[in-house]
Structure formats: structure tokens, C-alpha cells
Backbone bond lengths (Angstrom), bond angles and torsions (degrees), N, CA, C in turn:
res aa  C-N    CA-C-N  psi(-1)  N-CA   C-N-CA  omega(-1)  CA-C   N-CA-C  phi
1 X - - - 1.517 - - 1.632 106.51 -
2 X 1.269 111.20 131.24 1.479 116.56 175.97 1.474 113.38 -75.54
3 X 1.397 113.47 167.72 1.456 120.45 -176.43 1.489 112.07 -56.27
4 X 1.296 121.83 -46.56 1.406 124.03 -178.52 1.530 110.94 -60.11
5 X 1.305 114.99 -42.67 1.514 118.99 -178.96 1.471 109.75 -61.40
6 X 1.396 118.38 -45.35 1.449 124.98 179.16 1.529 110.50 -56.85
7 X 1.405 116.71 -48.50 1.448 120.10 175.48 1.412 115.81 -55.13
8 X 1.373 114.09 -42.63 1.509 118.55 -178.50 1.557 112.64 -66.42
9 X 1.363 116.97 -38.44 1.342 123.91 176.80 1.581 110.51 -63.08
10 X 1.319 116.20 -44.74 1.448 121.74 -179.34 1.567 108.44 -66.10
11 X 1.316 118.99 -43.36 1.415 121.31 174.31 1.555 113.01 -55.14
12 X 1.288 114.70 -49.87 1.496 118.74 -175.79 1.470 112.00 -67.01
13 X 1.407 117.99 -33.17 1.429 121.80 174.05 1.586 109.95 -66.47
14 X 1.305 112.55 -41.30 1.534 115.58 -176.85 1.502 106.71 -65.08
15 X 1.325 119.89 -40.74 1.434 125.44 -177.41 1.490 109.20 -61.71
16 X 1.400 114.66 -46.59 1.457 121.95 -179.58 1.533 112.15 -65.81
17 X 1.238 118.86 -45.35 1.411 125.41 178.62 1.593 115.49 -78.44
18 X 1.307 112.75 -14.04 1.558 121.00 -174.75 1.487 107.96 52.69
19 X 1.312 116.42 41.59 1.500 121.46 -177.99 1.610 108.81 -112.55
20 X 1.255 122.14 136.11 1.370 127.33 176.95 1.488 109.61 -88.12
21 X 1.319 119.46 124.67 1.388 121.07 176.68 1.530 118.87 -97.63
22 X 1.374 114.50 -12.14 1.518 118.17 177.28 1.523 105.75 -79.66
23 X 1.359 112.85 111.88 1.543 115.44 -173.79 1.532 110.50 -63.60
24 X 1.311 116.96 -30.00 1.534 115.75 -179.85 1.505 108.90 -62.28
25 X 1.387 117.09 -47.79 1.409 120.82 -179.66 1.490 114.34 -66.13
26 X 1.380 113.34 -41.19 1.458 117.92 173.24 1.530 120.05 -59.28
27 X 1.270 116.44 -36.32 1.398 121.57 179.41 1.533 109.84 -75.70
28 X 1.402 116.22 -34.75 1.435 118.42 173.82 1.414 113.59 -65.80
29 X 1.315 119.51 -43.04 1.477 122.30 175.92 1.511 110.99 -60.16
30 X 1.387 120.12 -45.02 1.356 124.27 173.46 1.492 114.97 -48.53
31 X 1.442 113.54 -52.70 1.390 120.11 179.79 1.590 111.21 -58.22
32 X 1.256 117.55 -43.10 1.498 120.70 -179.44 1.479 108.84 -63.70
33 X 1.289 117.81 -43.66 1.447 125.22 -176.84 1.601 108.50 -62.78
34 X 1.321 113.21 -41.16 1.440 120.12 -175.88 1.569 108.76 -68.54
35 X 1.340 116.33 -43.84 1.435 124.11 179.95 1.553 111.64 -61.93
36 X 1.326 112.96 -43.62 1.542 118.46 176.48 1.494 113.67 -62.13
37 X 1.399 108.40 -42.39 1.512 109.69 176.87 1.593 114.55 -64.77
38 X 1.274 115.06 -43.09 1.486 119.57 179.45 1.497 114.37 -65.43
39 X 1.407 116.50 -26.92 1.402 117.20 172.90 1.508 113.03 -67.89
40 X 1.310 120.06 -26.05 1.474 127.05 -177.77 1.524 112.76 -85.38
41 X 1.393 116.56 -9.21 1.412 120.08 -176.87 1.533 111.38 -81.12
42 X 1.289 117.57 156.39 1.504 126.76 171.03 1.444 107.87 -66.50
43 X 1.422 116.42 130.74 1.441 119.43 -173.61 1.524 105.54 -111.28
44 X 1.304 117.87 103.52 1.512 120.18 173.50 1.484 106.90 -128.42
45 X 1.387 113.55 -174.33 1.462 116.24 179.17 1.510 117.97 -58.28
46 X 1.315 117.73 -36.74 1.504 119.95 179.32 1.454 110.44 -77.34
47 X 1.339 116.10 -49.21 1.500 116.37 177.56 1.386 119.78 -59.96
48 X 1.401 114.12 -32.68 1.465 117.15 -177.67 1.562 114.97 -60.91
49 X 1.284 115.19 -37.23 1.476 119.41 177.62 1.579 109.32 -63.34
50 X 1.229 118.36 -49.95 1.465 123.38 -177.35 1.488 110.79 -69.24
51 X 1.227 120.85 -43.39 1.463 126.28 174.13 1.589 114.12 -56.86
52 X 1.380 112.85 -45.64 1.432 116.03 174.20 1.514 115.75 -58.50
53 X 1.422 112.51 -46.50 1.409 117.75 178.64 1.628 112.72 -65.24
54 X 1.188 120.92 -43.65 1.506 122.37 -179.36 1.568 109.80 -67.24
55 X 1.367 116.82 -31.43 1.446 118.38 174.34 1.570 109.93 -71.23
56 X 1.248 115.95 -44.74 1.492 114.53 175.83 1.391 115.97 -55.92
57 X 1.348 113.64 -57.82 1.528 117.51 -176.80 1.493 109.30 -67.71
58 X 1.294 123.97 -39.38 1.442 121.62 -176.78 1.500 115.67 -67.11
59 X 1.277 119.00 -42.79 1.426 120.94 176.04 1.553 113.85 -75.31
60 X 1.228 116.69 -15.46 1.499 123.24 176.43 1.506 112.72 -73.00
61 X 1.227 114.91 -29.73 1.440 121.59 -179.95 1.619 115.40 -54.30
62 X 1.327 109.47 -47.90 1.477 116.02 178.35 1.541 107.56 -78.82
63 X 1.222 122.70 -37.42 1.476 123.90 -179.50 1.514 111.55 -62.69
64 X 1.312 114.76 -40.43 1.508 117.62 177.77 1.539 109.82 -74.05
65 X 1.340 120.64 -35.49 1.513 119.72 174.28 1.550 110.17 -62.88
66 X 1.380 114.54 -45.67 1.496 112.30 177.35 1.500 113.34 -55.56
67 X 1.401 119.13 -44.26 1.335 123.39 175.46 1.647 114.81 -56.73
68 X 1.332 107.75 -41.93 1.487 115.81 -178.74 1.591 108.38 -62.83
69 X 1.249 118.30 -37.92 1.501 120.92 -179.58 1.540 110.52 -65.98
70 X 1.324 116.81 -22.30 1.442 119.62 -178.20 1.521 112.58 -99.98
71 X 1.380 115.93 8.04 1.457 122.72 -176.68 1.566 115.54 -54.89
72 X 1.321 118.68 147.99 1.401 118.07 -173.86 1.529 111.31 -84.76
73 X 1.365 113.93 -10.96 1.493 112.86 -179.13 1.564 105.62 -153.40
74 X 1.342 118.42 169.38 1.390 120.22 -179.40 1.510 113.46 -66.06
75 X 1.372 115.23 -26.32 1.442 122.38 177.04 1.586 110.66 -71.84
76 X 1.328 113.71 -38.60 1.389 121.10 -178.46 1.572 108.65 -70.58
77 X 1.390 115.54 -40.11 1.492 118.45 173.91 1.524 111.75 -61.54
78 X 1.263 119.10 -42.56 1.606 123.27 -178.50 1.520 105.79 -67.11
79 X 1.301 121.41 -40.18 1.426 120.11 -179.45 1.530 112.62 -66.10
80 X 1.324 115.66 -39.33 1.478 116.46 -179.18 1.470 111.59 -79.88
81 X 1.345 119.29 -29.04 1.457 118.34 173.63 1.495 111.78 -72.37
82 X 1.430 116.71 -29.83 1.444 114.76 171.80 1.569 113.95 -64.59
83 X 1.315 116.77 -36.96 1.453 119.28 178.05 1.585 107.76 -63.74
84 X 1.269 117.59 -47.12 1.515 118.88 172.56 1.492 115.22 -50.56
85 X 1.389 113.11 -41.34 1.450 115.35 -178.13 1.490 110.29 -71.92
86 X 1.320 121.23 -30.82 1.503 126.29 175.72 1.515 107.25 -65.19
87 X 1.334 118.07 -42.36 1.401 121.52 179.32 1.481 114.20 -62.63
88 X 1.358 112.83 -39.58 1.485 120.70 178.46 1.556 110.35 -61.41
89 X 1.369 112.28 -41.32 1.504 115.88 -177.99 1.553 110.89 -69.84
90 X 1.303 113.85 -34.47 1.515 119.44 179.77 1.532 105.94 -69.05
91 X 1.314 116.70 -41.37 1.520 119.29 -177.12 1.543 108.47 -63.53
92 X 1.319 116.47 -42.60 1.399 123.51 177.06 1.464 111.33 -52.27
93 X 1.415 118.36 -52.63 1.375 128.63 176.09 1.542 109.11 -47.79
94 X 1.325 118.51 -62.17 1.453 122.26 -176.85 1.447 116.84 -52.88
95 X 1.479 112.92 -45.76 1.402 118.06 176.01 1.498 116.23 -62.58
96 X 1.270 118.41 -38.91 1.494 123.30 172.84 1.466 110.23 -63.46
97 X 1.335 118.76 -40.99 1.454 120.34 177.56 1.521 112.18 -61.58
98 X 1.233 117.55 -42.25 1.460 122.19 176.77 1.497 112.09 -57.94
99 X 1.252 117.69 -42.52 1.535 125.78 175.76 1.498 106.93 -62.88
100 X 1.307 120.92 -58.96 1.445 127.88 -176.64 1.510 117.17 -51.73
101 X 1.432 114.12 -32.08 1.386 118.76 -172.15 1.512 109.50 -107.27
102 X 1.341 118.84 11.05 1.404 122.56 176.92 1.502 116.73 61.98
103 X 1.350 114.59 27.31 1.457 118.60 -179.56 1.587 109.87 -81.59
104 X 1.350 113.86 -5.70 1.429 121.73 -177.96 1.482 110.93 -102.09
105 X 1.346 121.58 123.49 1.429 123.97 175.05 1.560 107.29 -58.48
106 X 1.299 115.59 146.14 1.526 122.60 178.96 1.462 112.09 -49.45
107 X 1.367 120.20 -41.11 1.424 117.46 -175.14 1.517 113.07 -73.37
108 X 1.385 118.32 -11.23 1.441 119.43 179.04 1.527 113.27 -94.74
109 X 1.322 114.06 -7.00 1.532 120.80 -173.72 1.582 108.25 -55.65
110 X 1.336 121.09 -45.71 1.464 118.97 -178.45 1.574 114.46 -61.86
111 X 1.353 112.08 -36.92 1.544 118.52 176.23 1.575 106.57 -63.99
112 X 1.288 117.49 -48.70 1.445 118.92 -178.72 1.457 110.98 -57.69
113 X 1.331 118.69 -44.41 1.486 124.49 177.97 1.533 112.49 -59.08
114 X 1.313 114.36 -40.31 1.472 119.33 176.48 1.510 108.60 -65.30
115 X 1.295 120.16 -41.24 1.441 119.19 -178.32 1.517 111.80 -68.78
116 X 1.409 112.27 -37.69 1.517 116.20 174.14 1.536 114.31 -56.40
117 X 1.351 111.86 -45.22 1.436 118.91 -179.23 1.566 109.48 -62.18
118 X 1.387 118.40 -39.81 1.411 121.45 177.97 1.487 109.91 -60.74
119 X 1.303 116.72 -50.16 1.486 118.26 179.35 1.545 114.67 -50.03
120 X 1.317 110.47 -43.66 1.441 121.48 -173.16 1.669 105.41 -65.40
121 X 1.326 116.79 -35.85 1.453 122.75 -177.06 1.493 107.08 -77.50
122 X 1.307 119.82 -43.94 1.485 123.42 171.29 1.495 112.26 -47.10
123 X 1.363 114.79 -50.60 1.471 118.38 -174.50 1.556 107.42 -63.25
124 X 1.368 119.71 -44.02 1.420 119.81 177.72 1.502 114.00 -62.20
125 X 1.363 118.08 -39.51 1.496 122.32 -178.37 1.483 109.03 -67.24
126 X 1.330 112.56 -49.66 1.571 119.03 -177.73 1.505 109.98 -61.88
127 X 1.486 116.30 -40.41 1.396 116.30 177.26 1.497 116.85 -59.81
128 X 1.332 110.71 -38.09 1.484 116.04 179.04 1.566 111.55 -65.63
129 X 1.361 117.73 -34.13 1.355 120.67 -179.23 1.573 115.23 -70.39
130 X 1.388 111.00 -29.45 1.432 120.58 -175.47 1.577 109.81 -77.89
131 X 1.296 114.78 -28.55 1.438 113.63 -175.06 1.513 114.03 -67.70
């Protein structure tokens, strides 16, 4: 199969799965979804600590990946991609903690679960890039 045919197949699969394969765009959308979700959350002294942490780590995934793509060398790329992976793992932790401690309203549970799944996929993708 030639290059163009492969690109067409990937595009069709993406359209059928409604999945974004561009990691820059995917991490950007993740950050936007995370920010929109946290804006809807109750903000009190307990939640504020966790919300700040999940916002910092969650938005850092895409920012660090963007930096990795502009790396000066393969070593630089791998280092910055590893930082993005670390941030994805931390974000996963905070999201799971929000669920475990009932800080998330019931109506937001599906959205949190979606974000948790995304962080897991980011870890796998970034891990593969680092190897």
C-alpha cells in the first residue's frame, strides 16, 4: 500500500471512530475539556486544592508535548515527552482522587471517566514515543 492509500485509510478510520490522531490537537482538546469541567465544579477550600493541581498537570500535558515537538534533538524530544507523560500520570491520579472522594457531581462522572481514559492513552502513546 502506498503512502497516500495509508493516509486515506487512517483518515477513514478516524472519521468512523470519531477519534483524533494528531496528538497536539488531542491534548489541546483534552485541556479545554478539563478546564470546562473544572469551571462547573463546586469551588470550596478542599476542592480548590485538588482543582488547581488537576488544572496544572492536565494543561501541562499538551504544553510539554508542544515543546517536545520543537526539541533541538532526539534526546531533547524524549526528555520533554517524558515530562508530558509524567504530567499525564499525575492528572490521572488527581482525576481518580476526585472520583474516589465524591468531589465530582454524579452528572459529571462520565466526563471524568472520559478524561481518565484519555490520560491513560496519553501515557501509552508518549511511552511508545520515548522508547
